[in-house]
TITI-148990 format. One record per residue: residue in three letters; x, y, z of N, C-alpha, C in turn. Coordinates in steps of 0.05 Angstrom, whole numbers, plus 5000, padded with zeros to 4 digits. Atoms other than C-alpha are relative to their C-alpha. Example, Ala and Ser with C-alpha at 12.3 -4.5 7.8 and 13.67 -1.06 7.14 Angstrom:
2
ALA501849765000524649105156501850245000
SER498449764999527349795143498550225014
END
This chain:
538
GLU502949985002904883242609498749724999
TYR501050285001903882502592500049875027
GLN499850124973906282302661497950115018
ILE502149884983901482792693497349874993
THR502550135009895782482652499849725013
ILE500150274988897681782677499650025030
LEU500449964971898182032749497250075007
LYS502849934995891382342744498249754996
SER501650245004888681682717500249825024
ILE499650164977891781312775498350115024
GLN501549874978888581812823497049954997
ARG502850045005881881742789499249715007
ILE500650284994882180982795500049955030
SER499950034971884181032868497550115013
ASN502449874989878281492881497449854994
ILE502450155007873381012849498849865024
LEU500950164977873080602913498450165019
GLY501549844981870281182951497350094989
THR502549905013864681322901498049784993
THR501850235007861980632881501349745007
PHE499050274996862579902898498749814981
ASN501250175021858979652837502249914981
MET497750105015863979202801499850084970
LYS500349925029861179352731500850294996
THR499349715002861780102743502950045003
VAL497149974994868780042772501649924975
ILE498550105023871379632713499650184975
GLY500649825022867880092663501750265002
LEU498449764996871480702693502949954994
ILE497250075005878180342690500549984970
LEU499650035028877380162617499850274985
GLU500149745012875280872600502650155002
ASP497449874996881781122629502149884981
CYS498150135019885680612587499750134972
VAL500549895027882380902524500650304999
ASN499949715001881981642541502750115009
SER497549894989888481742581502449904985
ILE497650115013893481272548499850034970
GLY500249965029890681322478499449754985
PHE500850245014888380622462497250044988
ASP502749995013882380522416498049825015
ARG501750194986879579922453501449885024
ALA498950134976880379592520498149795009
ILE501650224990877878942550501249895026
LEU499150114974878278642620498749735005
TYR500950274993877777912638500549955030
LEU499650084972876877642709499849705002
ILE500250294995878076932735497649955018
ASP502450064984871776622763500749905028
GLU499650084972870776412836501349735002
ARG498850274999872775692821502849984988
GLN497349995011879275912789500249824975
LYS500050195023877375512727499750144973
TYR500549875025875176012675500950295001
LEU499349725004877676682649497750124984
GLU502549915013871377082632500250304995
CYS500249715007870277752597498250145020
SER501649854980867878252649498850254988
GLU500949745011867378912610501850084977
THR498549905023869579252546499650304997
CYS500349715006870579962521501150054972
GLY499149935027870980232450499349804979
PHE500850215019868179602417497550084985
THR502549985015862979612362497949815013
PRO502050184988856279292384500449714993
GLU499650285009857778672343502449885014
ASN497650114987864778592371499749985030
GLU500550014971862378742442498549745007
ILE501650244995857278172438501849764999
ALA498250235003862677692414502049995023
ALA498049994978867577932468498749915026
GLN501450074975862377862524499649705002
ARG500450295000861577132504502649855006
SER497450134997868977002513500249875028
ARG499850154975870276462565502149794995
PHE497850175005876976102568500549815023
ASN499450204979878175452606503150015004
LEU497149954994884875582641501649744998
GLU498650255001886674842642500249894972
ARG500150135026884674632572500850184977
PHE499549825023885575252529502850115000
ASP497349885003892275472503499850234980
CYS500149775017891976182477501450235014
ILE498649784988895076862490498750095026
GLU501449914976889777052541500649815024
THR499550194978890776412583502950005008
ARG497150004994898376452577500850245018
VAL499449764983898377152608499449935029
VAL500750094973894876842669502049795010
LYS498350224991899076212673502950095004
GLU497249924998905776552662500450265016
GLY499949764984904077192698501750224988
ARG498349805013907477642647498450144978
ILE501249855022905778172596500649864973
ILE499650105027904777922525499250224981
PHE500549805021905478442470500449884973
VAL499850105028904078232399500050244981
GLU499749775018906678762351498649954973
ASP501350075025904278392289499349705002
PHE500850284996900177762297500849824976
ASN499350165023901777532226502849905002
ARG497250094997909077472247500549895028
TYR499850104972907577202317500549704999
SER499350285003911176532320498749815020
GLU501050174978907976282385496949964997
ALA503050025003900776322358499149714997
THR501350275001896475702368497650024981
ASP502450005017890475482327497850165013
LEU502149854986885975772381500550304997
ASP499449715004889676442376499050094973
ARG500849915027888276462301497050024998
LYS502949985000880876322312499150255014
ILE500849764985880476872364500550254984
ARG499349765015883977372319498150044976
GLN502049975022879077222263497550155010
LEU502349864989873677482310500750285008
THR499249744990877478062341501150194979
ARG499049865022880778272276502150215008
ASN497849824993886778602311502649854997
ARG497350125005893978472291501950085021
SER498149914979897378882345498450065026
PHE501549974974895178852418501949935023
VAL498450064976897778782489498249915023
TYR501450094976895478402551501850025024
VAL498449994975897878542622498549855022
PRO501550144978896278102683499150205022
LEU501049854977892178382740500849845025
LYS498950154977895878192804499350145026
VAL500449914972894178262878501649825018
LYS498350164982899578022926500949744986
GLU499050225016902577562873497849814990
LYS502250165009895677282859498850134975
ILE501249895024893077372788497049975001
ILE502950014999885777562787498750044973
GLY501149965027885077722712502150124982
ILE498249875019888078072652498750254989
LEU500949765013887478752619501250024973
GLY499049995027888078812544499250254986
ALA500649765015888279392495501349994972
ASP498949985027889479552422499450274988
LYS500649765015889380112370499149924972
VAL500850125025885579742317498850204980
ARG501249805018881880352289502050204989
SER498049805009887480852286502449874986
ASP497850155012892480312266502750125007
LYS497449894991897880672305501549785015
ALA498350194987903680302335499750035031
ILE500050004970903380102409502950035009
THR497349944991909480412442500649875027
LYS499150114974913580182501498750175023
THR501249824980910880792539497049925004
ASP502850094997903780552524499849755018
ILE500050254985905379872552500650055030
ASN499349944972908680152615497750145014
SER502249854989902880622626497749815006
LEU502250204996897880042618500649825024
GLN499250174977901879632669499550155026
ILE500449844976901780202719497150025007
LEU502949984996894380292709498849735010
ALA501050274992893279532715500749945029
ASN499250054972897079502782498050145019
GLN501949854983892580042811497249894998
ALA502750115005886379742779499649745015
SER500150264987887979062809499150035029
ARG500749964972887679332880497150105003
VAL502749894998881279722867497949774994
ILE501950225006877879112835499949805023
GLU500150194978879978652891498650115025
ASN501449874978877679142944497050014996
THR502950005007871079212908498849735003
ARG500950284997870378462905499749925029
LEU500150064971871978392979497750155013
TYR502149854988867178942996497349884993
GLN502550135009861678612955499549745016
GLU500350254984862977952992499150075028
VAL500849924973862378313059497150094999
ILE502749915002855978653036498149774996
ASN501750235005853078003009499749835025
GLN500150164976854877643073498350145021
ARG501649844981851878203115497049984993
ASN502750025009845578203073498849735005
PHE500950274995845077453078499349955029
VAL500550024971845677483154497550165008
GLU502349834994840678053157497449874990
ASP502450135010835777673113499249765018
ILE500650224981836377063159498750115025
ILE501049894975835277483221497250124997
SER502649875004829577893192497849804994
ASN502050205006825977263169499749785021
MET500250194979827076873233497350025014
GLN502449994984820876683272500550095028
ASN499349904973824476833337500850294998
GLY499249724999825577543358503050025006
VAL497149954995832777803356500450305006
ILE499349734992835078433392502950025006
THR497249964993842178693394500350265016
ILE499549764984844779193445502950065001
ASP497249934997851279573452500949995029
HIS498950034973855779593513498850205020
HIS501449814982851680183540497249905005
GLY502750104996845379763537497950114981
ARG501849895020842380143479499249804979
ILE500850185021838279753429501150104973
THR498849935025842079753363498549884976
SER501650125021837579303322497849825012
ILE502350174991830978933328498749894975
ASN501250115024828178453276496950015001
GLN502949985002820978423253498649825020
ALA501350184981819277823296500050115028
ALA499849874973821678183359498050235002
SER501949775000817578793339497149905003
GLN502750114998811378363331499449885028
ILE500450134974812477983396499750215023
LEU499849814977813978593440498350254996
SER501549765005809079093411497049945000
ARG502950035004801679203415499550054970
PRO500549985029798579143345499750294991
GLU500549725009796679883343502550175000
THR497549854999803880103357502349854988
MET497950175012807679623313502250164987
PRO497849855012814579923298501149854975
ALA498650135023818479793234502349845010
SER497750164993823879273235502550175004
GLY497649854995830179563266499450255017
ASP500749764985826380113303498749925027
PRO501150084974825380013379497650185008
ALA502349824993820380593381497449864995
GLY502650135003813380353391499749745016
LEU500250234982815079773437498450075025
SER501749944977810279713495501750055025
GLU498549954975812379963564500749745014
GLU499550264987811779253590502449874987
ALA497850125014816579013536502650135006
LEU497549854994821679563549500949935028
ALA499250084972821479393624501149725000
LEU498950275001822578663607502850004989
ILE497349995012828578833563502050125020
ASP498249884980831479273619500749795021
ASP499450214981830878683667502149804988
VAL498150185013834478233617502850124999
LYS497449865003840078753606501450015028
THR498749994974841178823681501349745008
VAL498850264994842278083691502249944981
LEU498050065020846178023626502750135006
PHE497549854996851378553642501249945028
SER498850074974852178313714500949715002
GLU499450294998852377563703501149894973
GLY498850095026854477513629498149824984
ALA501950165014848477093609497250025013
TYR502849994990840877053617498449804986
SER501950195012835676523607497649985018
ASN502550014985828476503628497949874982
TYR502050145016823076023605497350045012
ASN502849974991815576073609499550275013
MET500549744989815876813622497450124989
LYS502549885009809277183619500550304995
LEU499949715007808777863585497150094996
GLU502749895002802178223598500150274987
GLN500249755014800578773549497050074997
GLY502849945000793879083564498449765008
GLU501650244996788778523558501349754990
GLY498650235012793678073521502149885019
LEU498050144985798177553552501649824981
LYS498350165017804177243517501949845018
TYR498150184986808676673539502650004984
LEU497549975014815976763522502249835012
ASN497450114992822576393525502150204992
ILE498049805006828376873529502849905008
LYS497250064994835876753524501650244990
ALA498349785007841277283522502949945007
SER497150044994848877283519501650244990
LEU498249795008854677763511501749904976
ILE498350075024858577773445502850075007
GLN497249964993865977683457501450134976
LYS498549875021870478153417502850055012
ASN497249984991878078103425500249905029
GLY499950124973876877673487498550155021
LEU501549844981872578203520497150014993
ALA502949985004865078223529499450284989
HIS500549745012862478773484497050054998
ASP502849965004855478783455498449765010
GLY501750224991849578343473497949934979
ILE502250095018844377933435497949865017
ILE502350114985837477743461498349854980
ILE501750175017833477163430497449965014
ILE502750024988825977153443498349814984
GLU501850195013821476573427497250035011
ASP502849974992813976683429498649734997
PHE501450265002810576013446497250025011
THR502849964990803776313464498149814987
GLU501950175014800075923410500449715009
LYS499550274991803475273431498949965028
LYS501050024972801775413504496949985000
GLN503050015002794475553485499049744990
LEU500850265011794174923444500349785020
ASP499550204979797174503500497850025022
ASP502149954980792274823550497349904990
GLN502550085012786574683502499749695000
ILE499950295000788573953496499549895028
GLN500350084972789173883571497150045010
GLN502849944991782374213581498149794988
LEU501750205012779173743531500249735013
GLU499650254986782173143566498650015027
ARG501349974974779773403633497050004998
LEU502949995004772873553606498949724993
ALA500850275008772472863575499949825024
SER500050164976774372543641497650075018
LEU502349924983769272953679497349914987
GLY502550085014764072793625499449705005
ARG500450294996765172043632499149955029
PHE500850034972764672103707497150095004
GLY502749904997758372523702498049824988
ALA501950185014755172043653499449755017
SER500450234983756271453699498350065024
ILE501749924977753371833758497150044991
ALA502849955010747372063716498549744996
HIS501450265005745771353695499349865026
GLU500550134974746371103767497750145015
ILE502149844985741771663793497349994986
ARG502449965015736671673737497849805008
ASN502050204994733171013751498950035029
PRO501149964973732671113827498250255002
LEU501649765000730071813815497249954989
THR502750075011724471543772498349865020
GLY501550154980722471063827499250185023
VAL500749814978722771603881497850194991
SER502049815010718772073837497249875000
LEU502550145001713271543827498949965029
PHE500850044972713171393902498950265012
LEU500949754989712472133919497450094987
ASP502649945012706872223868497749855014
ASN501950174986703171653901499450115028
LEU500249894973704571953970498450265000
HIS501349745002702172633947497049964997
ASP502950055003695472343926498749915026
ARG501150114975694571993993500050215022
THR499949804978696272614034498650264992
ALA501449765009691673093998498450135022
ALA501649894978687573164062501850125022
GLN498149894981693873364100501850214987
PRO498749795015696074034071503050035007
GLU497249974993702574084110501849784989
VAL498550235011704873394089500150024970
ALA500149975030702573514017502050214990
GLN498149795008706674154015502949915000
LEU497350114998712973794037500549814977
VAL499750195023711773253984500450154974
GLU499749845024710973793931502850124997
LYS497249895000717674103951502049784992
ALA498250235007720873413947499849944970
LEU500450055028717773303878501450214983
SER498749785014720473983856503049954998
GLU497250054999727473793877500749754982
ILE499650245017726673113842500150094971
GLU500049905027724873483778502650144993
ARG497549865005730973923785502349804995
LEU497950205003735373313793499749854973
GLU500450135026732172993732500950184977
ARG499049815021733573623691503150005000
LEU497150004998740773603716501149754987
THR499050255013741672873696499650014970
HIS500549975029738573033629502250184987
GLU497949825010743573613620502749864999
ILE497450154999749373153640500149814976
LEU500050195023747272643588500350144973
ILE499649855025746773173534502950094998
TYR497249915000753673433555501849774991
THR498350235007756572733548499449884973
HIS500750095027753072593482499350244982
PRO500649755013753673263446499449974970
ALA500550035029753472993374497849814994
ALA502150205005747672523383497950124981
GLY502049915020742572563327501350034973
GLU499149985028743072663252501150274994
GLN498849755009747573183222499350044970
ARG500749945027745573533158500950294993
GLN499249735009747374153116497850205007
VAL501949804990744074753149501250274998
ASN499249724999744475503141499850095029
LEU500049934971746475723211498650265005
ASN501649764996742976393199497249935009
GLU502750084993736376013205499949935030
ILE499950074971738375723273500450245017
ALA499549764985740976393297497550175002
ALA502549845000734576753276497949875018
ASN501950144983730476213311500550045029
VAL499249954972734376303376499350285008
LEU500649734993733577053374497050045003
SER502949994998726076973362499149895027
PHE500850134975725676513422500650175025
VAL499249844976729376983471498950294998
GLU500949725003726077623444498150095022
PRO501849914978720377633496501550065026
GLN498549974975725277553554501850264998
CYS498449765004729778093524498350255003
ARG501849774998723978573517499250055029
GLN500849974972721878443589502350125017
GLN497749904984728978603615501250264988
GLY499049755012729979213570502549964984
ILE497650075016735178873526499350024970
ASP500349975029735779083453501549774986
ILE498850215016737378543402501350114975
ASN498549915024742678693349500749764984
SER499550245017742378173294501850084976
ARG498249955022748278173246500749744985
LEU499750255014747277563204501050054971
ALA498849975027751477493140497949944979
GLU501950035021747577563076500349744985
GLU499450265014750976973042501749835018
LEU498550184982752976423090499849724989
PRO500050275010755075743064498749815020
PRO501150194981751275153094502149845015
SER498150154983754674773151498849745007
LEU500950264992754274043169499849995030
VAL500450004971751274043239497549855008
ASN502550094988746073743284498450255007
PRO501449754995740874303282499150045029
ASP501049984972737874143351502350075019
ARG497749954982744674113385501250284996
MET498849735005747274743351498150225010
ARG501949804989740875113369500350025030
GLN499749994972741874913441502650145008
ALA497449864994749175153440499650304998
LEU500449715003747075843414498150115020
LEU501949924980741175873461501350035027
ASN498549984975745775733520501650265002
LEU498449755001750276313499498350245003
CYS501849764999744476793489498850035028
LEU501149994973741276603556502150105020
ASN497849924982747976693590500550304997
ALA499649725004748677383558497750165013
ILE502349874989741577573579500250025031
GLN499750014971742977363651502250195010
ALA497949824993749177803650499250294999
MET501049725003744878423636497350035013
PRO502649994987739378433689498750284999
GLU501149735001738579183682499950114971
GLY500249925028738279193606502850024987
GLY497549975015743479263551499549924971
VAL500250085028744779003481501149724996
LEU499250275007745078283458500649994970
THR499250005029748978213392500649714992
LEU499450265011748977573351500750044971
SER499049965027753077573287501049744988
THR498950225014755077073234501750114976
ARG498249915022760677123182501249754987
HIS498550205014763976693129502950104998
ILE497249925001771676733137501749784987
ASN498250205014777376403099501849865020
ARG498150124981781976293159499150065028
ALA500549964972780976203233502750055013
PRO497549964986786276383286501749744999
THR498150225003792475933282499549785021
VAL500450204979791075603349497549844995
VAL502550155007784175403323500649814976
GLN499550165024786475163254501949765006
SER498050214996792374753281498849775016
SER501250214984787674353326498049834984
ILE502050135016783274123268501349904974
SER498950115024785273663211497849974979
GLY502050045021781973563144500350224979
ASN499949815022781073923078497850225005
ILE501949794992777874573102500050224979
ARG500349795021775175073051499150275011
GLY500849754987773175613101498849945027
TRP501150024973769875753167497550175003
VAL502249834992763376013196500750105028
LYS499449874975764576503252497550115012
ILE502449914986758976613302500850145026
GLN499349864975759377133358497550085015
VAL502149914982754777263417501350195020
GLN498749794984756377913453497950145017
ASP501749844982753478273513501650245010
ASN498549784987755278923549499550005030
GLY500250044971754778633619502750055013
PRO497549944985760378623671502549874988
GLY497750135011764878183629501049765016
ILE499050244987768977573649503050045004
SER497249964993775677623685501849784988
PRO498250215010781877253658500049755017
GLN500050244983781676793718497549834995
GLU502550155005774376603705500149864972
ARG500050125027775776473631501449734999
LYS498550254999780475903649498149775008
LYS501750214990774775523683497250004988
ILE502849955007768575773648498749784984
PHE501250225015767675163603500249745015
GLU499950244985768874663658497249935011
PRO502650084990762674263679499750065030
PHE500749954972759374453744501350265011
TYR499049744991762975123747498050214995
SER502049805003757975673760500250205023
LYS500049794979757576333798497150075007
LYS502949954994749876313797499249835024
LYS500950144976746276103860498849734994
ARG501350265006742075553828500849904972
GLY499050095026746175453764501249725002
SER498850275000748074743745502950004991
GLY497349995009754574973714500549834976
LEU499750175023753174563652499350144974
GLY500849865024750575083603502350054981
LEU497749945017757275333576501649754995
ALA498650255005760474653586498749844978
THR501450145021755074343543500450144972
THR499549855025755974893490502849934990
HIS497350075007763474753490500149724988
SER500050275009762174013483498649964973
ILE501550025025757174103426501850114977
VAL498249885021761974563387502349824994
SER497850195005767774083397499249764985
ALA501050245014763573503373499550064970
HIS500349925028762473903309502750094987
ASN497349935010770073973299500650305001
GLY499649714998769574703319501450085025
ALA498649904976772475143373498450245010
ILE501449774989769575663420502050155018
LYS498249834984773376243451498450215014
VAL501349794984771476753504501950245001
GLY498449764999773777473502498450235011
GLY501349764989771678183516501750125022
LYS498649864979773778673570498350015025
VAL501449984975772078673643498850285002
GLY501449744998766879223653498750084974
SER501149935026765079243579498449784987
GLY501550225011761878563567501749774991
ALA498650245009763577873543499349944971
VAL500450085028764377593473500749714998
PHE499550295005763676853457500149964969
THR499650045029766276653388500249714994
ILE499950285009764875993354501149994972
TYR498950045027768975753295499249714991
LEU500850265010765875183254501249974972
PRO498650045025769874893196498049924978
LEU501550095024766974813126501949824984
PHE498350205013769974173099499449984970
ALA500350035029771174103024498949724994
ASP501150265008767573552988502249804995
PRO497950205004771572902988500449934971
END
């Protein structure tokens, strides 16, 4: 019957590995079997730490709360300490002390330890795995004061042998789990997208970054779930898989991914994972460099606009003085030809064209000097309201409703009021011209804490917030191709447009350390958004 009890204990310990991999739970169950099955009153288990330097108490069973606290603090330096516990490890043998008072090999440290444990008879057995000692298992019968028999010791050793394998397997499993979790944490927190596929081409995992890159915002899947990826993204992945499985590798830079109205720029690399020398699964790495591309394009555009501005300014200065002279000459000629209606009419047409050229040179000079004049703290709501009041008669005449959405509490901004008024007026006039048959002109202001990354990264300084201004119409909208050129000087689709209105607006906003973006949908109207920084006091 005793042997059956021990065999059942061994079976229970063996089955632990299938029910839990928590080390504390595993050791607790082992010690319970030592007490309940073999008949010991108390049991304690020590494990050697990862550095193989200390023998540390891992768990106890049957101890009083006071004794358990003292036992849990036990920590023996294997190199420096000479005691029964460390000798079991160093010598790799069972040490049974029948009566400590008559134990001749006791050291001073042993005596100090026994004063705390208050046990005279006890046994320690080493925990071995493939000749490697990983700890020790100890037990006593301190409460019942019964003798520890040879059968008790043999049973404890059998239990210890089985427990050693379970503890080591649990430790190895925990290491694997920790390593896997570590890798998963790295992958899930990577800025680059990571997708793994099996040898059938099925997606087996997808990290959060890949989900964000390859999904539309309204269909964002959870990390690890390919459901919800856009059709364009799935088609892109299929193309990558086709090349990957036929050629063994894939790389493509500056790839465009169009998702509805959105456009992303991606760098993609993929390779097959070798297993036993054979290509097995695949991994796809996706880098989204859309913001970097937008920032680079923005810098290039600013450089190009600056170059055009300098050229335009030099031309304007060269033309302005001769135009003044020609205008004076034509005025004089007009007075002298008053009696000749046909000649006078031609002179009037010439004067009209001279005036148009003078307005153009004036616009060019404003474009090239966008920040001229004094800047002061101004509530942009006042400027916005003034602009709406100015365009209201024209809107009423064209059947355009004005939708004013000005923020109730808007922090003052450091701007040149005249220049900023002109910038908003240009946008409103542009919107009005886009709705010849009527519509809705919306002008809104908001105080926001953060601007889009591509805007924030282009502006330095201690920024405490932003003012966001939007001018929206419901005209035909602006195509993606037009958006690339719309802020360039002299670009216009109007018959008699100078092409400087939006370019000047862009120049004014940039001179105020701000940014302007164009959006909206073709067929639904255009949206111009201005971001102006609110700098903290120095």
